[in-house]
C-alpha positions in Angstrom: 0.0 0.0 0.0 1.3 3.4 -1.0 2.2 5.6 2.0 0.5 9.0 1.8 2.8 11.9 2.9 1.4 15.1 4.4 3.2 18.3 5.3 2.5 21.9 6.3 4.1 23.9 3.6 6.1 27.0 4.4 4.8 30.4 3.2 7.4 32.7 1.6 6.8 36.5 1.9 8.9 38.9 -0.2 8.0 42.0 1.8 11.2 41.8 3.9 13.5 39.8 1.7 14.2 40.8 -1.9 13.2 38.6 -4.9 16.9 38.3 -5.9 17.9 37.1 -2.4 15.2 34.5 -2.3 16.1 33.2 -5.8 19.8 33.1 -5.0 19.0 31.2 -1.8 16.9 28.7 -3.6 19.4 28.1 -6.4 22.4 27.8 -4.0 20.3 25.2 -2.1 19.5 23.3 -5.2 23.1 23.2 -6.4 24.5 22.3 -3.0 22.1 19.4 -2.8 22.5 18.3 -6.4 26.2 18.6 -6.6 27.0 17.9 -2.9 30.6 17.4 -2.0 31.4 16.0 -5.5 32.8 19.2 -7.0 35.5 21.7 -6.1 33.2 24.6 -6.8 30.5 26.1 -9.1 29.3 29.4 -10.3 26.1 30.5 -12.1 24.3 33.6 -13.3 20.8 34.1 -14.7 19.3 36.9 -16.8 15.5 37.4 -17.3 14.1 39.9 -19.7 17.6 41.5 -20.1 18.0 42.0 -16.3 20.2 40.2 -13.9 18.0 38.2 -11.5 20.4 35.7 -9.8 24.1 35.0 -9.6 26.4 33.2 -7.1 28.7 30.4 -6.5 30.2 28.1 -3.9 33.2 25.9 -3.2 36.9 26.4 -3.9 38.3 28.0 -7.0 41.9 28.1 -6.1 43.1 26.0 -3.2 45.3 27.6 -0.6 45.7 26.3 3.0 45.4 29.8 4.4 43.3 31.9 2.0 41.5 29.7 -0.6 39.7 31.6 -3.4 35.9 31.0 -3.4 34.0 30.4 -6.6 31.8 33.2 -7.7 30.1 34.4 -10.9 33.2 36.6 -11.5 35.7 33.7 -11.3 37.4 33.1 -14.7 37.5 29.6 -16.2 38.5 28.0 -19.4 35.1 27.6 -21.1 36.1 24.8 -23.5 33.7 24.2 -26.3 31.4 27.1 -25.3 34.1 28.9 -27.4 32.3 27.6 -30.5 29.3 29.8 -29.9 31.6 32.8 -29.7 33.3 31.8 -33.0 29.9 31.2 -34.7 28.8 34.7 -33.8 32.0 36.2 -35.1 31.7 34.3 -38.4 28.0 35.3 -38.9 28.8 39.0 -38.3 31.7 38.9 -40.7 29.7 37.1 -43.4 26.9 39.6 -43.0 29.3 42.5 -43.4 30.9 40.9 -46.5 27.4 39.9 -47.9 28.5 36.2 -48.0 26.0 33.4 -47.5 26.6 30.5 -45.0 25.9 28.2 -48.0 29.1 29.5 -49.7 31.6 26.6 -50.3 35.2 26.3 -49.4 35.9 25.9 -53.0 34.3 29.3 -53.8 36.2 31.0 -50.9 39.6 29.3 -50.8 40.4 27.6 -54.1 43.1 30.3 -54.9 44.8 29.5 -51.5 44.5 25.8 -51.9 44.5 24.9 -55.6 44.7 21.2 -55.0 41.6 21.0 -52.9 39.7 17.7 -53.3 36.4 17.6 -55.0 34.4 16.9 -51.9 36.3 19.5 -49.9 35.3 22.1 -52.5 31.7 21.3 -51.7 31.9 21.8 -48.0 29.9 24.9 -47.0 30.4 27.3 -44.1 27.1 26.0 -42.8 28.5 22.4 -42.8 31.3 23.6 -40.7 29.1 25.5 -38.2 26.8 22.4 -37.9 29.5 19.7 -37.9 28.2 18.1 -41.1 31.4 18.7 -43.1 32.3 15.0 -42.9 35.5 15.5 -40.9 35.7 13.0 -38.1 39.3 12.2 -37.8 42.6 13.5 -36.6 44.0 16.8 -35.4 45.8 19.5 -37.4 49.5 20.0 -36.8 51.4 23.2 -36.9 52.3 25.2 -38.9 48.6 25.4 -39.7 48.7 26.3 -43.4 50.6 23.1 -44.2 48.1 21.1 -42.1 45.2 22.6 -44.0 46.8 21.9 -47.3 47.1 18.2 -46.4 43.6 18.1 -45.0 42.0 19.8 -47.9 43.7 17.5 -50.4 41.8 14.6 -48.9 38.0 14.0 -49.4 36.1 14.1 -46.1 34.5 10.7 -45.6 31.0 11.8 -44.6 30.1 15.1 -46.3 26.5 15.9 -46.1 23.8 15.8 -43.5 25.5 13.3 -41.2 26.4 15.0 -37.9 29.9 14.2 -36.7 31.2 16.5 -33.9 34.8 17.6 -34.7 36.9 20.5 -33.5 38.4 20.6 -37.0 35.3 22.4 -38.2 35.9 25.4 -36.0 39.6 25.3 -36.6 38.8 25.8 -40.3 36.3 28.6 -39.4 39.1 30.4 -37.6 41.1 30.3 -40.8 38.1 31.6 -42.8 37.6 34.5 -40.4 41.3 35.5 -40.6 41.3 35.1 -44.4 38.2 37.2 -45.0 38.9 39.9 -42.4 42.7 40.0 -42.8 42.8 40.2 -39.0 44.0 37.9 -36.3 41.1 35.8 -34.9 41.3 37.0 -31.3 41.7 40.6 -32.4 38.7 40.3 -34.7 36.5 38.7 -32.0 37.4 41.3 -29.4 36.7 44.2 -31.8 33.5 42.8 -33.3 31.8 40.6 -30.7 33.3 41.3 -27.2 33.5 45.1 -27.7 29.9 45.7 -26.8 30.3 44.9 -23.0 32.9 45.2 -20.3 35.0 42.0 -20.1 38.4 40.5 -19.8 37.8 37.5 -22.0 40.9 36.2 -23.8 42.7 33.3 -25.3 45.3 33.4 -22.5 45.1 32.9 -18.7 45.8 35.8 -16.4 46.5 33.7 -13.2 43.0 34.2 -11.6 41.4 31.2 -13.2 39.8 28.4 -11.2 41.8 25.2 -10.8 40.4 22.0 -12.2 39.3 19.1 -10.0 38.9 15.4 -10.5 35.8 13.4 -9.7 35.2 12.1 -7.1 38.5 12.6 -5.3 38.8 16.4 -5.9 42.5 16.4 -6.6 43.3 19.8 -8.2 45.6 21.3 -10.8 45.7 24.6 -12.6 44.6 24.9 -16.2 46.6 27.6 -17.7 47.1 26.8 -21.4 47.8 29.8 -23.6 45.9 29.7 -26.9 47.2 32.9 -28.4 49.7 31.0 -30.6 48.7 32.0 -34.1 49.3 28.4 -35.3 46.8 27.0 -32.7 43.6 27.2 -34.8 41.8 25.0 -32.3 41.5 28.1 -30.1 38.3 28.9 -32.0 36.9 25.6 -30.9 37.8 25.5 -27.2 40.3 28.3 -26.3 38.5 31.2 -24.6 38.7 32.2 -20.9 35.8 34.0 -19.3 33.8 34.3 -16.1 30.2 33.1 -15.8 29.1 36.8 -15.7 31.0 37.6 -18.9 29.6 34.7 -20.9 26.1 35.4 -19.7 26.3 39.1 -20.6 27.3 38.0 -24.1 24.3 35.7 -24.2 22.0 38.4 -22.9 23.2 40.8 -25.6 22.7 38.0 -28.2 19.2 37.1 -27.1 18.1 40.8 -27.0 19.5 41.5 -30.5 22.2 43.8 -29.3 25.1 41.6 -30.3 23.8 41.0 -33.8 20.8 42.0 -35.8 17.4 40.4 -35.1 17.7 38.5 -38.4 21.1 37.1 -37.7 20.2 36.1 -34.2 17.1 34.3 -35.6 19.2 32.6 -38.2 21.7 31.4 -35.7 19.1 29.9 -33.3 16.7 28.5 -35.9 19.4 26.8 -37.9 21.4 25.8 -34.8 24.6 27.4 -35.8 27.1 27.2 -32.9 24.3 26.0 -30.5 22.2 22.9 -29.9 18.4 22.8 -29.5 16.3 21.2 -26.8 12.6 21.1 -27.8 9.3 20.9 -25.9 10.6 22.0 -22.5 8.3 23.9 -20.2 10.2 27.0 -21.4 9.7 26.3 -25.1 12.8 25.8 -27.3 16.1 26.0 -25.5 19.4 26.6 -27.2 22.7 25.8 -25.6 26.3 24.8 -25.9 28.3 22.8 -23.4 32.0 22.7 -22.8 34.2 20.0 -21.2 37.9 19.9 -20.7 39.8 16.9 -19.2 43.5 16.9 -18.3 45.7 14.0 -17.1 44.5 12.5 -13.9 40.8 12.9 -14.7 40.8 16.5 -13.7 38.5 18.8 -15.7 35.8 21.4 -16.0 32.2 21.6 -17.2 30.5 24.7 -18.7 27.2 25.5 -20.3 25.6 28.6 -21.9 21.8 28.2 -22.1 19.3 30.4 -23.9 15.5 30.3 -23.6 14.2 32.9 -26.1 10.5 32.4 -25.5 11.0 33.3 -21.8 14.0 35.7 -22.6 16.2 33.8 -20.1 19.9 33.4 -20.3 21.8 31.2 -17.9 25.4 30.1 -17.4 26.8 27.4 -15.2 30.5 26.7 -14.5 31.6 23.6 -12.6 35.4 23.3 -12.0 35.2 19.5 -11.7 35.0 16.7 -14.3 31.6 15.6 -13.0 29.6 13.0 -14.9 26.3 14.9 -14.9 23.9 16.1 -17.6 24.6 19.9 -17.5 21.7 20.6 -19.8 19.2 18.9 -17.6 20.5 20.7 -14.5 20.2 24.1 -16.1 16.8 23.4 -17.6 15.5 22.7 -14.1 17.0 25.9 -12.8 15.6 27.9 -15.7 12.2 26.4 -15.0 12.4 27.5 -11.4 13.7 30.9 -12.5 10.8 31.3 -14.9 8.3 30.2 -12.2 9.6 32.8 -9.8 9.8 35.6 -12.4 6.5 34.9 -14.2 4.2 33.8 -11.4 5.5 35.8 -8.5 7.8 38.7 -9.3 5.7 40.0 -12.3 2.2 38.9 -11.2 2.0 40.0 -7.6 2.9 43.3 -5.9 5.7 42.6 -3.4 3.5 43.4 -0.5 1.0 40.8 -1.6 3.5 38.1 -2.8 2.7 35.4 -0.2 2.7 32.1 -2.0 3.5 28.5 -1.0 6.3 26.5 -2.5 7.1 22.9 -2.0 10.7 21.9 -2.8 11.8 18.3 -2.8 15.1 17.9 -0.9 17.7 15.6 -2.5 15.9 15.4 -5.8 18.2 12.7 -7.2 16.6 10.1 -4.8 13.4 10.0 -6.7 12.5 9.7 -10.4 9.0 11.1 -10.3 6.4 12.6 -8.0 2.7 12.1 -8.0 0.7 14.7 -6.2 -2.9 15.9 -5.7 -4.1 19.3 -4.5 -7.4 19.6 -2.6 -9.7 22.6 -2.2 -11.5 23.6 1.0 -14.3 21.1 0.2 -11.7 18.3 -0.1 -12.2 18.0 -3.8 -9.2 17.3 -6.0 -8.4 20.4 -8.1 -5.1 19.3 -9.6 -3.5 15.9 -9.9 -0.3 15.2 -11.8 2.7 12.9 -12.2 5.9 14.9 -12.9 9.6 14.3 -13.2 11.6 15.1 -10.1 12.7 17.6 -8.9 9.8 20.0 -8.8 8.5 23.1 -7.2 4.7 23.1 -6.4 3.0 26.4 -5.8 -0.2 26.2 -3.8 -2.1 27.5 -0.8 -4.2 24.3 -0.5 -3.7 20.9 1.1 -1.5 18.6 -0.9 -0.8 14.9 -0.9 2.2 13.5 -2.7 4.3 10.3 -3.2 7.7 9.8 -4.6 8.7 6.9 -6.9 12.1 5.4 -7.8 12.1 2.8 -10.7 8.2 2.8 -10.3 8.5 1.8 -6.6 7.1 4.1 -3.9 9.9 5.8 -1.9 9.9 8.2 1.0 11.7 11.5 0.5 12.3 14.6 2.7 10.8 18.0 2.3 13.1 21.0 2.4 11.6 23.2 5.1 14.5 25.6 5.2 13.2 27.7 2.4 
């Protein structure tokens, strides 16, 4: 027989505590419970409707026996493959300025530089490179780069077409295209045409303030201080940028609000998934994101994600300085759902003096797969009954009954009464 659980739910009033403080408190609680002691540290930041609504962090960025540096939204990290989104924006802006289509082929652009280019290589489009459908699925380019490209372009890519094959080679080639068309160094072009619209210290080289990397689960640490400014290292366009969560989110905020590119270019980038990936049918509509992961010897590494929800106008960034085996997209979708709930149903709907609503938050959400709940009115009639994926926030001022399940079996779980 399924055990019914009852609780008196806590009422949250925003009259004395600000919306931002409440949201930060909730998000920190969620991350602390979800990530636990398995990470060195994390940082996050969230924009809603172009405005900062939450940012924070916890854990150790740089270990020091006397004065360890704590992770925050201003802590720099190597952002790994989130760099591809920056590179895609740079290429789209350059092509727009030059009136060049993303369907332009490498043959049309570069045949004079690479006269022995193979037949299939000539047919690769810039769109193929942006979407990892160029057919390249092998090897790494060696320096000096122009000689490596000559060798690469002389060989037919094995899977040119619509087949998706993730490869850093695609964005290494895009860097060459950017420098060829602009006659400017890649980093200089990005700084002057993408990163010039907001205050930042983003770069291809470390400055000594970056978070260390940690291994999972032992949390052994080591610095990650690779300098990608070498002009022969064309993979910098694929994974070389250093930034803080705040800086990357500010770039995302400008992008989503059509201040980084024109409305038409932004729409093209998202709809055609150029430098981003798409998660459909979430509670926030279509979500676009790019993740980054870097692993160094000993299993140490970092995880990053930039996530955009255009229909809710939400931008979120999460940095974890540990090579943790978790689904970053799923974590951030949940946080964005919570952020949207707070913003849409509380902050915007109710005056602060009247914003007294009830929230149920499930503690240790990873212990249950799903939650079945029913809400009753004053006459004890069911007014809402749902089965939902855990974790969840439930907003109500009525009596509620609920049951957790793990692998379809009933399971008891705790209620977070601290918030």
